[in-house]
MIKE-189843 format. One record per residue (C-alpha): x, y, z; residue in three letters; residue number from 0. Coordinates in nm, 3 decimals. Example, Ala and Ser with C-alpha at 12.3 -4.5 7.8 and 13.67 -1.06 7.14 Angstrom:
// residues 2
<rec east="1.230" north="-0.450" up="0.780" rest="ALA" nr="0"/>
<rec east="1.367" north="-0.106" up="0.714" rest="SER" nr="1"/>
//
This chain:
// residues 192
<rec east="0.633" north="7.221" up="-1.097" rest="MET" nr="0"/>
<rec east="0.535" north="6.948" up="-0.866" rest="LYS" nr="1"/>
<rec east="0.761" north="6.637" up="-0.816" rest="ALA" nr="2"/>
<rec east="0.648" north="6.333" up="-0.976" rest="ARG" nr="3"/>
<rec east="0.716" north="5.979" up="-0.818" rest="GLY" nr="4"/>
<rec east="0.636" north="5.783" up="-0.497" rest="PHE" nr="5"/>
<rec east="0.722" north="5.882" up="-0.161" rest="SER" nr="6"/>
<rec east="0.922" north="5.648" up="0.069" rest="LEU" nr="7"/>
<rec east="0.616" north="5.569" up="0.276" rest="ALA" nr="8"/>
<rec east="0.413" north="5.457" up="-0.040" rest="GLU" nr="9"/>
<rec east="0.696" north="5.254" up="-0.149" rest="ILE" nr="10"/>
<rec east="0.733" north="5.066" up="0.183" rest="LEU" nr="11"/>
<rec east="0.359" north="5.009" up="0.214" rest="THR" nr="12"/>
<rec east="0.352" north="4.860" up="-0.134" rest="VAL" nr="13"/>
<rec east="0.677" north="4.655" up="-0.054" rest="THR" nr="14"/>
<rec east="0.518" north="4.514" up="0.268" rest="ALA" nr="15"/>
<rec east="0.194" north="4.416" up="0.110" rest="ILE" nr="16"/>
<rec east="0.359" north="4.253" up="-0.147" rest="ALA" nr="17"/>
<rec east="0.578" north="4.060" up="0.088" rest="GLY" nr="18"/>
<rec east="0.266" north="3.942" up="0.301" rest="ILE" nr="19"/>
<rec east="0.098" north="3.817" up="-0.027" rest="VAL" nr="20"/>
<rec east="0.428" north="3.633" up="-0.153" rest="MET" nr="21"/>
<rec east="0.447" north="3.478" up="0.193" rest="SER" nr="22"/>
<rec east="0.108" north="3.344" up="0.186" rest="LEU" nr="23"/>
<rec east="0.173" north="3.205" up="-0.167" rest="GLY" nr="24"/>
<rec east="0.495" north="3.005" up="-0.059" rest="VAL" nr="25"/>
<rec east="0.326" north="2.848" up="0.239" rest="SER" nr="26"/>
<rec east="0.016" north="2.758" up="0.030" rest="THR" nr="27"/>
<rec east="0.260" north="2.596" up="-0.226" rest="MET" nr="28"/>
<rec east="0.460" north="2.423" up="0.019" rest="GLN" nr="29"/>
<rec east="0.106" north="2.262" up="0.177" rest="GLU" nr="30"/>
<rec east="0.008" north="2.165" up="-0.183" rest="LEU" nr="31"/>
<rec east="0.351" north="2.010" up="-0.254" rest="ARG" nr="32"/>
<rec east="0.314" north="1.801" up="0.061" rest="ARG" nr="33"/>
<rec east="-0.029" north="1.679" up="-0.026" rest="HIS" nr="34"/>
<rec east="0.095" north="1.595" up="-0.372" rest="ALA" nr="35"/>
<rec east="0.368" north="1.384" up="-0.220" rest="GLN" nr="36"/>
<rec east="0.139" north="1.201" up="0.043" rest="ALA" nr="37"/>
<rec east="-0.091" north="1.115" up="-0.264" rest="ARG" nr="38"/>
<rec east="0.201" north="0.975" up="-0.469" rest="GLY" nr="39"/>
<rec east="0.337" north="0.764" up="-0.182" rest="ASP" nr="40"/>
<rec east="-0.023" north="0.627" up="-0.118" rest="LYS" nr="41"/>
<rec east="-0.026" north="0.534" up="-0.479" rest="ALA" nr="42"/>
<rec east="0.291" north="0.374" up="-0.472" rest="GLU" nr="43"/>
<rec east="0.166" north="0.128" up="-0.181" rest="VAL" nr="44"/>
<rec east="-0.150" north="0.057" up="-0.369" rest="LEU" nr="45"/>
<rec east="0.065" north="-0.001" up="-0.708" rest="ALA" nr="46"/>
<rec east="0.268" north="-0.269" up="-0.530" rest="ALA" nr="47"/>
<rec east="0.001" north="-0.464" up="-0.378" rest="VAL" nr="48"/>
<rec east="-0.193" north="-0.431" up="-0.729" rest="GLY" nr="49"/>
<rec east="0.105" north="-0.566" up="-0.887" rest="ARG" nr="50"/>
<rec east="0.094" north="-0.879" up="-0.673" rest="ALA" nr="51"/>
<rec east="-0.256" north="-0.953" up="-0.783" rest="ARG" nr="52"/>
<rec east="-0.188" north="-0.914" up="-1.149" rest="THR" nr="53"/>
<rec east="0.128" north="-1.136" up="-1.114" rest="ILE" nr="54"/>
<rec east="-0.090" north="-1.390" up="-0.963" rest="ALA" nr="55"/>
<rec east="-0.347" north="-1.351" up="-1.248" rest="GLN" nr="56"/>
<rec east="-0.080" north="-1.373" up="-1.540" rest="ARG" nr="57"/>
<rec east="0.089" north="-1.676" up="-1.386" rest="THR" nr="58"/>
<rec east="-0.201" north="-1.850" up="-1.229" rest="ASN" nr="59"/>
<rec east="-0.036" north="-1.918" up="-0.899" rest="ALA" nr="60"/>
<rec east="-0.027" north="-1.783" up="-0.582" rest="PRO" nr="61"/>
<rec east="0.162" north="-1.459" up="-0.497" rest="VAL" nr="62"/>
<rec east="0.233" north="-1.349" up="-0.162" rest="GLN" nr="63"/>
<rec east="0.303" north="-0.998" up="-0.053" rest="VAL" nr="64"/>
<rec east="0.550" north="-0.934" up="0.234" rest="ILE" nr="65"/>
<rec east="0.529" north="-0.630" up="0.410" rest="LEU" nr="66"/>
<rec east="0.856" north="-0.484" up="0.519" rest="GLN" nr="67"/>
<rec east="0.885" north="-0.121" up="0.679" rest="PRO" nr="68"/>
<rec east="1.044" north="0.041" up="0.376" rest="HIS" nr="69"/>
<rec east="0.979" north="-0.219" up="0.101" rest="SER" nr="70"/>
<rec east="0.723" north="-0.466" up="-0.047" rest="ILE" nr="71"/>
<rec east="0.833" north="-0.801" up="-0.137" rest="GLN" nr="72"/>
<rec east="0.641" north="-1.011" up="-0.414" rest="LEU" nr="73"/>
<rec east="0.690" north="-1.384" up="-0.402" rest="ALA" nr="74"/>
<rec east="0.557" north="-1.630" up="-0.640" rest="ARG" nr="75"/>
<rec east="0.459" north="-1.962" up="-0.518" rest="ALA" nr="76"/>
<rec east="0.656" north="-2.289" up="-0.639" rest="VAL" nr="77"/>
<rec east="0.357" north="-2.538" up="-0.735" rest="VAL" nr="78"/>
<rec east="0.371" north="-2.901" up="-0.733" rest="SER" nr="79"/>
<rec east="0.073" north="-3.124" up="-0.852" rest="SER" nr="80"/>
<rec east="0.008" north="-3.450" up="-0.982" rest="THR" nr="81"/>
<rec east="-0.199" north="-3.499" up="-1.301" rest="PRO" nr="82"/>
<rec east="-0.441" north="-3.726" up="-1.106" rest="GLU" nr="83"/>
<rec east="-0.493" north="-3.457" up="-0.859" rest="SER" nr="84"/>
<rec east="-0.701" north="-3.123" up="-0.850" rest="VAL" nr="85"/>
<rec east="-0.496" north="-3.027" up="-0.539" rest="ARG" nr="86"/>
<rec east="-0.204" north="-2.812" up="-0.593" rest="ARG" nr="87"/>
<rec east="0.063" north="-2.799" up="-0.363" rest="ILE" nr="88"/>
<rec east="0.261" north="-2.505" up="-0.255" rest="VAL" nr="89"/>
<rec east="0.609" north="-2.630" up="-0.184" rest="ASP" nr="90"/>
<rec east="0.765" north="-2.271" up="-0.130" rest="SER" nr="91"/>
<rec east="0.777" north="-1.919" up="-0.245" rest="TYR" nr="92"/>
<rec east="1.048" north="-1.734" up="-0.439" rest="VAL" nr="93"/>
<rec east="1.094" north="-1.377" up="-0.429" rest="ILE" nr="94"/>
<rec east="1.018" north="-1.219" up="-0.768" rest="ASP" nr="95"/>
<rec east="1.053" north="-0.850" up="-0.686" rest="GLN" nr="96"/>
<rec east="1.109" north="-0.638" up="-0.404" rest="THR" nr="97"/>
<rec east="0.944" north="-0.278" up="-0.456" rest="VAL" nr="98"/>
<rec east="1.120" north="-0.032" up="-0.248" rest="GLN" nr="99"/>
<rec east="0.876" north="0.229" up="-0.143" rest="LEU" nr="100"/>
<rec east="0.999" north="0.600" up="-0.134" rest="PRO" nr="101"/>
<rec east="1.191" north="0.724" up="0.177" rest="HIS" nr="102"/>
<rec east="0.892" north="0.919" up="0.305" rest="THR" nr="103"/>
<rec east="0.664" north="0.600" up="0.345" rest="VAL" nr="104"/>
<rec east="0.693" north="0.365" up="0.639" rest="THR" nr="105"/>
<rec east="0.459" north="0.068" up="0.649" rest="VAL" nr="106"/>
<rec east="0.374" north="0.000" up="1.001" rest="THR" nr="107"/>
<rec east="0.141" north="-0.308" up="1.032" rest="ALA" nr="108"/>
<rec east="-0.113" north="-0.550" up="0.857" rest="LEU" nr="109"/>
<rec east="-0.449" north="-0.601" up="1.014" rest="GLU" nr="110"/>
<rec east="-0.667" north="-0.871" up="0.973" rest="THR" nr="111"/>
<rec east="-1.036" north="-0.772" up="0.983" rest="LEU" nr="112"/>
<rec east="-1.349" north="-1.010" up="1.091" rest="GLY" nr="113"/>
<rec east="-1.688" north="-1.018" up="0.877" rest="PRO" nr="114"/>
<rec east="-1.812" north="-0.717" up="1.091" rest="SER" nr="115"/>
<rec east="-1.488" north="-0.514" up="1.000" rest="GLY" nr="116"/>
<rec east="-1.339" north="-0.546" up="1.364" rest="ALA" nr="117"/>
<rec east="-0.976" north="-0.602" up="1.384" rest="VAL" nr="118"/>
<rec east="-0.913" north="-0.949" up="1.473" rest="VAL" nr="119"/>
<rec east="-0.535" north="-0.976" up="1.427" rest="GLY" nr="120"/>
<rec east="-0.245" north="-0.750" up="1.410" rest="THR" nr="121"/>
<rec east="0.124" north="-0.802" up="1.261" rest="ALA" nr="122"/>
<rec east="0.386" north="-0.545" up="1.257" rest="PRO" nr="123"/>
<rec east="0.576" north="-0.502" up="0.928" rest="ALA" nr="124"/>
<rec east="0.861" north="-0.727" up="0.899" rest="GLY" nr="125"/>
<rec east="0.688" north="-0.989" up="1.089" rest="ASP" nr="126"/>
<rec east="0.656" north="-1.336" up="0.909" rest="PRO" nr="127"/>
<rec east="0.257" north="-1.307" up="0.986" rest="ALA" nr="128"/>
<rec east="0.265" north="-0.975" up="0.772" rest="ALA" nr="129"/>
<rec east="0.185" north="-1.148" up="0.457" rest="THR" nr="130"/>
<rec east="-0.104" north="-1.136" up="0.219" rest="ILE" nr="131"/>
<rec east="-0.180" north="-1.391" up="-0.067" rest="ARG" nr="132"/>
<rec east="-0.362" north="-1.372" up="-0.381" rest="PHE" nr="133"/>
<rec east="-0.468" north="-1.631" up="-0.617" rest="CYS" nr="134"/>
<rec east="-0.598" north="-1.596" up="-0.966" rest="ALA" nr="135"/>
<rec east="-0.834" north="-1.905" up="-1.028" rest="SER" nr="136"/>
<rec east="-1.058" north="-2.133" up="-0.866" rest="SER" nr="137"/>
<rec east="-0.779" north="-2.417" up="-0.837" rest="ASP" nr="138"/>
<rec east="-0.720" north="-2.549" up="-0.501" rest="ASN" nr="139"/>
<rec east="-0.380" north="-2.468" up="-0.362" rest="TYR" nr="140"/>
<rec east="-0.259" north="-2.621" up="-0.033" rest="PHE" nr="141"/>
<rec east="0.032" north="-2.569" up="0.170" rest="ARG" nr="142"/>
<rec east="0.305" north="-2.859" up="0.160" rest="ASN" nr="143"/>
<rec east="0.360" north="-3.071" up="0.483" rest="ASN" nr="144"/>
<rec east="0.035" north="-2.904" up="0.628" rest="ASP" nr="145"/>
<rec east="-0.164" north="-3.198" up="0.815" rest="PRO" nr="146"/>
<rec east="-0.476" north="-2.988" up="0.813" rest="THR" nr="147"/>
<rec east="-0.466" north="-2.924" up="0.434" rest="GLN" nr="148"/>
<rec east="-0.593" north="-2.554" up="0.476" rest="SER" nr="149"/>
<rec east="-0.622" north="-2.371" up="0.150" rest="PRO" nr="150"/>
<rec east="-0.350" north="-2.115" up="0.079" rest="VAL" nr="151"/>
<rec east="-0.586" north="-1.885" up="-0.064" rest="CYS" nr="152"/>
<rec east="-0.988" north="-1.847" up="-0.162" rest="GLY" nr="153"/>
<rec east="-1.102" north="-1.800" up="-0.497" rest="VAL" nr="154"/>
<rec east="-0.941" north="-1.494" up="-0.673" rest="GLY" nr="155"/>
<rec east="-0.898" north="-1.326" up="-0.344" rest="ASN" nr="156"/>
<rec east="-0.700" north="-1.290" up="0.000" rest="LEU" nr="157"/>
<rec east="-0.587" north="-1.599" up="0.194" rest="ALA" nr="158"/>
<rec east="-0.834" north="-1.550" up="0.459" rest="SER" nr="159"/>
<rec east="-1.047" north="-1.208" up="0.525" rest="ALA" nr="160"/>
<rec east="-1.030" north="-0.857" up="0.455" rest="ASN" nr="161"/>
<rec east="-0.713" north="-0.684" up="0.574" rest="ALA" nr="162"/>
<rec east="-0.580" north="-0.332" up="0.622" rest="LYS" nr="163"/>
<rec east="-0.226" north="-0.231" up="0.522" rest="ILE" nr="164"/>
<rec east="-0.137" north="0.066" up="0.768" rest="ILE" nr="165"/>
<rec east="0.120" north="0.306" up="0.690" rest="PHE" nr="166"/>
<rec east="0.266" north="0.640" up="0.742" rest="THR" nr="167"/>
<rec east="0.409" north="0.914" up="0.548" rest="THR" nr="168"/>
<rec east="0.683" north="1.190" up="0.607" rest="GLU" nr="169"/>
<rec east="0.435" north="1.428" up="0.770" rest="GLN" nr="170"/>
<rec east="0.318" north="1.139" up="0.999" rest="GLY" nr="171"/>
<rec east="-0.027" north="1.099" up="0.846" rest="ALA" nr="172"/>
<rec east="-0.189" north="0.774" up="0.888" rest="LEU" nr="173"/>
<rec east="-0.312" north="0.606" up="0.571" rest="HIS" nr="174"/>
<rec east="-0.466" north="0.251" up="0.497" rest="HIS" nr="175"/>
<rec east="-0.510" north="0.051" up="0.219" rest="VAL" nr="176"/>
<rec east="-0.809" north="-0.188" up="0.253" rest="PHE" nr="177"/>
<rec east="-0.795" north="-0.520" up="0.078" rest="LEU" nr="178"/>
<rec east="-1.150" north="-0.687" up="0.048" rest="ARG" nr="179"/>
<rec east="-1.170" north="-1.071" up="0.020" rest="ALA" nr="180"/>
<rec east="-1.409" north="-1.076" up="-0.261" rest="PRO" nr="181"/>
<rec east="-1.239" north="-1.067" up="-0.583" rest="LEU" nr="182"/>
<rec east="-0.919" north="-0.919" up="-0.421" rest="GLY" nr="183"/>
<rec east="-1.068" north="-0.570" up="-0.463" rest="ALA" nr="184"/>
<rec east="-0.827" north="-0.297" up="-0.337" rest="LEU" nr="185"/>
<rec east="-0.948" north="0.039" up="-0.202" rest="ALA" nr="186"/>
<rec east="-0.705" north="0.342" up="-0.052" rest="LEU" nr="187"/>
<rec east="-0.862" north="0.493" up="0.275" rest="LYS" nr="188"/>
<rec east="-0.719" north="0.795" up="0.453" rest="ASP" nr="189"/>
<rec east="-0.731" north="0.823" up="0.826" rest="GLY" nr="190"/>
<rec east="-0.775" north="0.623" up="1.134" rest="PRO" nr="191"/>
//
């Protein structure tokens, strides 16, 4: 009668193969989890900026986006105007919301882009210049006590030109949110 079962060599071989296959699966799952986290982080930044545009449209007043390294503040304009004037004067901004970004996201800078797409200015997050302003209507908004009477923002768009918010995720990957001046369009891009 022949003995039934598996030899020790067969069991060790099958166990080794199973271990290799499982380790490949675990590393692949970890990589998928990191990519999913990065996508969620990017969406969070895009949603915060999009929320400012929505508030500007809903309140029909300029909204300023203030970039901090780990948060994005949304400030609504305090507007005064005289009935006989088509000009509306922005007296100040009041912070309506502070959007805390996930701990895995760090906003590093805001770049202003010229017509050719070249960077014409950079402001680090936390700097007073690291702000974006959205307007919802064709009304003319101006800064209070501004002798040049330069507009606060253009028609339904950013204050000046195209811009790019630069941020990193926990994995060190560099990401951008592009803000196109016409219509305040938002686009999310990866990489340098």
